C-alpha positions, 0 to 999 in steps of 0.5 A: 343627428337633426337634418342639416336641411331643416331650419333651426329658427322660425320667426312668426310675423303677424298677429298673436297674443295679446291680440284675439281672433283666429288668426293669432289663435292659429299662429300660436298653436302652430308655433306651439307645434314647431316648438314640440319638435325642437324648433326655435320659435319667436312671434313678432306681433303688433305693438299697434294693429289697427287704429281704433277708428278702423276697427269695427269690433269693440276691443282687439285684445284677448283677456284670456291669459297668455299662451304657454311656452311662446316667446312673443314680442310686441314690435310692429306698428302697422302705421308708422314706416320708420318702426317698419324700417327698424323691425326689418333691420332687427329681423334681417340682422337676426337672420332667422332661417324661416319667417312665416307671415300672415297676410289676410288684409291689404291694409297690412301690405305696406307695413309687412312688404317693407319690413320684409324688403329689409329682411330679404337683404340678408340673402339667408332668410326664406320668407313664406306667406301663409295667405289667409286672403289675397283678394279680400272679401270686402274690397277697397280702393288700393287693395291691389297696389297694397298687396302687390307691394307686399308680394315682391319679397315672398319667397312662397305662399301657402293658401289655406283653400284652393280659392285662395290659389285661384286668387293667387294665380289671378294676380300672377304671382310667380313664386312657389305656391302650395295649399295646406288645409287649415288644421284642426283647432284642438286647443280650445277644450273638450266637448261637454254634454249638450245640457250641461252646454245649454246650463253654462250658456243659460239657454232653454232649448228643448229641441234642435239648435242650430249655431251660426258662430264667429264675427258677423259680416255682410259676406257671411250671409246671416241675413240669409239663415234668418230668412231660412228660419221663417220656413214654416217646416223649420218652425214646426220643428221647433228649430232655434237658431243660436247667433254667437259673435260680434257685429262687425256691421250695424246689429240693427240690419238683423234684428229688424229682420228678425222681428219683421219676420216674427222670429224673436221666440226662435232665435237667440243672440249672444252678441260679443266676442266668444272667450276661449274658455266658453267655446266648448259650450256653444259647440257642444249646445248646437246639433249642427254649424251653419255657415251661410256665407255668400263669398268665402275663401276658408274659415277658421270656425270650421276647424273648430267645428271639427274639433267638437265633432259638429257636423256642418251645413255650408254653402257651396262657395269658396273653400267651404265645400273643400272640407265638408264632403256633401251628404257625409260629414255635413251638407253642402247648400246654395246661398239663398234661404230656400236651398239653406232651409231644405239642407236644414230640414234634410240634416235633421231628418237624416240624424246628427249621428250619420254625419258625426261618425264619418266627421270623426274619421275625415278629420284626422287628415287635418293634423298640425303635424301635416301642416308643419310637415307641409311647411318643412317640404316647402322650405326645402325647395326654396 
């Protein structure tokens, strides 16, 4: 007999297919986990997510097939207040037991906040927010106002790192809050041999290869990593850097830095959004993932590295240091070129295998079942 204290119906509100990116992938994988365990789920995503002039990338849409066994409805227009009320009333009348809403940028505050205010009037649905960010990395006028508006109808918050919990407390949010670490992205294929991966990517590299993966934005510190590659010790070891991701700021900022440092032969750039079917090759080709972030809450790239058993070098900022155990599953360094270079040298001197075996054990705690159990436990407390 099903536990009557558990919810039966769950609606996810936020990015999902046909939109691309880590948040959409996370939401789809979480919904599939609930489906497997007998819950009824629907995903309400956007009919319009960002107006094109506000989107820094090449496209917002995935060219992959839709995820299997999910009910996805493109209903939400992020800039149409009449649509917000319509969707809010629809969800209010549907009366799901839980709405799980994603919050990652204040721009969405008015839209999502209005929808959820409508829903809350049914006095039945519990609204749980998975907060990727509460205080954004790149601040703009109106951020606090939009976030404050969004917060009011939420019953509880799930943060993916303690850094976000700190940000929630900074805004004096009174609702219940818990931290549940980002689960391992385990649905992006399987690891291949390094040589096969290099062949698939058409990369010639006989030695060591560092990976920087994901959207390129100022706060991710790619410029620090490029400067670290100028270290003579790294050059002497023949270490190469593979930058794989779409530039969300001027590419010339980085290509000019590479040229001025004479690093053209050491650095390979794949300037594109990496399709899901290509992800295994990037993480299989690399010897280590480097995340030289200047600021961070958490990163969806870290769970990818866990899935492919790829050790990491991360900077001592935000939630990155919470999941990478220094000198065990990887190295934690300071966000400056000298420290990053020192850690790269230390990593290869220690050997990948020393980190990889410990990582395989450590990642077991980041399962999707642990995450869904955490959501259900939180629901029972509301």
